[in-house]
N, C-alpha and C positions, 0 to 999 in steps of 0.2 A: 031256628035257622043258624047255620054256621057263619062265623065271621070270615070275611075275606082278608087274607093277610097279604100285604104288598111286599114283594121281594125288593131288597135293596139293589140298586144298580151296582154291579161288580166293578165296573170301570171307575165309578165315583169312590168306591172304597179303596181301590188300589192306588189312586192318586193321592189320597190323604196319608198313606203309610210311607214314611221315609225309610229307605233302605240304609242299614248301617254299612253296607258295602259299596257306597258310592265311590266313583273314581274321583280322587281329590288331587290329581296331578295338576300342577300349575306350571307356569313358565320356569320357575326356579328349579323344579324337579327335572324338567327336560334339559336345562342347562347342565345340571349335575350329571345326567345320563350321558349327554354328548361329550362332556369333559372326560368322563370315565372311558368312553370309547376311544377318544383321542389318546388318552394315556395308554390304553391297551395297544393301540397301533404303534405308538412310540416305543413302548416296552418290547414288543416283539421285533421291532426294527433294530433296536440295540442288541437284542439277542442274536440277530442274524449277522451282525458285524464281526469280522475277524474270525479267528480260530475258536474252537470250542472252549479253550482255556483263557480267553482274553478277559480283561477287566470289564469290558462292556457287557460281555455275555454272563459273567459270573457275579458281578456286583451291582452294576447300574440297572440292568434289566430287571432283576428280581425286586429291587427297591421300587422301581416305577410300577411294576405289575402288582406288588403288594399294596401300594397306596391306592391303585385303581380298584382292586378287588376288596380290600378291607375297609377303606374309608369312603371312596367316591360313590361306588354302586349302592352300598347300604344307605348312604346319605340321600341319594336320589329316590330311593324307595320309601324311606322312613320320614323324610322331612315333610312337615305339615305346618302351615301358618297357624299361629295360635289365635284362637277366636276369643275375643274379649266378651265376657259375659256381663251384661249391664246389671249393676247391683241396684236394687230398689231400696232406697232409704225411706224408712217409714218414720214419721214424726210421732214420738211417744208423749 
């Protein structure tokens, strides 16, 4: 007589596997994101001031937009809180 093989419950197996693509955004990530958006609005506002050859349009605005695009947005995406790994000290 053949043995009856029990199938594993698929839902139980899926719950035990942790995805490496979990969303890890925390409060600090959202603060960086909204600060970057505020800097974008401020940079484009300075770009709209005065003539096309004004100091605000040619110097201040690109600096603000550069900080937003190069520093703040990548920081909001890449920042992750460091997880402390407990070290187990074994007595020898």
